C-alpha positions as a Markdown table, in Angstrom:
| # | Residue | x | y | z |
|---|---|---|---|---|
| 1 | Met | 1.6 | -8.9 | -13.9 |
| 2 | Gly | 1.6 | -11.6 | -12.9 |
| 3 | Ala | -0.4 | -14.7 | -12.1 |
| 4 | Asp | 1.4 | -14.4 | -7.9 |
| 5 | Glu | 1.3 | -11.1 | -7.8 |
| 6 | Lys | -2.6 | -10.5 | -8.1 |
| 7 | Phe | -3.2 | -13.4 | -6.3 |
| 8 | Glu | -1.2 | -11.7 | -3.6 |
| 9 | Asn | -3.0 | -8.2 | -4.0 |
| 10 | Lys | -6.6 | -10.1 | -3.9 |
| 11 | Ala | -4.8 | -12.0 | -0.8 |
| 12 | Glu | -4.3 | -8.7 | 0.8 |
| 13 | Glu | -7.6 | -7.3 | 0.5 |
| 14 | Leu | -9.6 | -10.8 | 1.7 |
| 15 | Lys | -7.3 | -10.7 | 4.8 |
| 16 | Gly | -8.5 | -6.8 | 5.5 |
| 17 | Arg | -12.0 | -7.7 | 4.9 |
| 18 | Ala | -11.4 | -10.6 | 7.4 |
| 19 | Lys | -10.1 | -8.7 | 9.7 |
| 20 | Ala | -12.4 | -5.8 | 9.9 |
| 21 | Ala | -14.9 | -8.3 | 9.8 |
| 22 | Val | -13.5 | -9.4 | 13.5 |
| 23 | Gly | -13.0 | -5.7 | 14.9 |
| 24 | Asp | -16.9 | -5.2 | 13.6 |
| 25 | Ala | -17.2 | -8.4 | 15.5 |
| 26 | Thr | -15.3 | -8.2 | 19.2 |
| 27 | Asp | -16.2 | -4.2 | 18.8 |
| 28 | Asn | -12.3 | -3.8 | 18.5 |
| 29 | Glu | -11.8 | -0.3 | 16.8 |
| 30 | Gln | -7.6 | -1.0 | 16.3 |
| 31 | Trp | -8.3 | -4.8 | 14.0 |
| 32 | Gln | -11.7 | -2.4 | 12.5 |
| 33 | Ala | -9.1 | 0.4 | 10.8 |
| 34 | Glu | -6.0 | -2.4 | 10.3 |
| 35 | Gly | -8.6 | -4.6 | 8.3 |
| 36 | Arg | -10.0 | -1.7 | 6.5 |
| 37 | Ala | -6.4 | 0.1 | 5.2 |
| 38 | Glu | -5.3 | -3.7 | 4.1 |
| 39 | Gln | -8.4 | -3.9 | 2.1 |
| 40 | Ala | -7.6 | -0.3 | 0.8 |
| 41 | Lys | -4.6 | -1.1 | 0.0 |
| 42 | Gly | -4.8 | -4.6 | -1.7 |
| 43 | Ala | -7.9 | -2.6 | -3.5 |
| 44 | Leu | -5.9 | 0.3 | -4.7 |
| 45 | Lys | -3.1 | -2.2 | -5.8 |
| 46 | Gln | -5.3 | -4.7 | -8.2 |
| 47 | Ala | -6.8 | -1.0 | -9.7 |
| 48 | Gly | -2.7 | -0.2 | -10.6 |
| 49 | Glu | -2.3 | -2.9 | -12.0 |
| 50 | Lys | -5.4 | -3.4 | -14.2 |
| 51 | Val | -4.4 | 0.0 | -15.6 |
| 52 | Lys | -1.1 | -1.0 | -16.2 |
| 53 | Asp | -2.6 | -4.2 | -17.8 |
| 54 | Ala | -5.0 | -1.9 | -19.8 |
| 55 | Phe | -1.9 | 0.2 | -21.3 |
| 56 | Arg | 0.5 | -2.7 | -22.1 |
| 57 | Ser | -3.0 | -4.5 | -24.1 |
| 58 | Asp | -2.9 | -1.5 | -26.2 |
| 59 | Lys | 0.6 | -1.8 | -27.9 |
């Protein structure tokens, strides 16, 4: 996995956190949900890449 992909996945997670925080502050349920979804998507991608990296380093 390239550093660019790691950066993009982390950026997506952080964007989700920010969006959820704005949604919480403004009581905007749509932004809260979208932010949490983006955050989860970014975290899931990061976890998947960590698993791939673990298998690559075993060889």
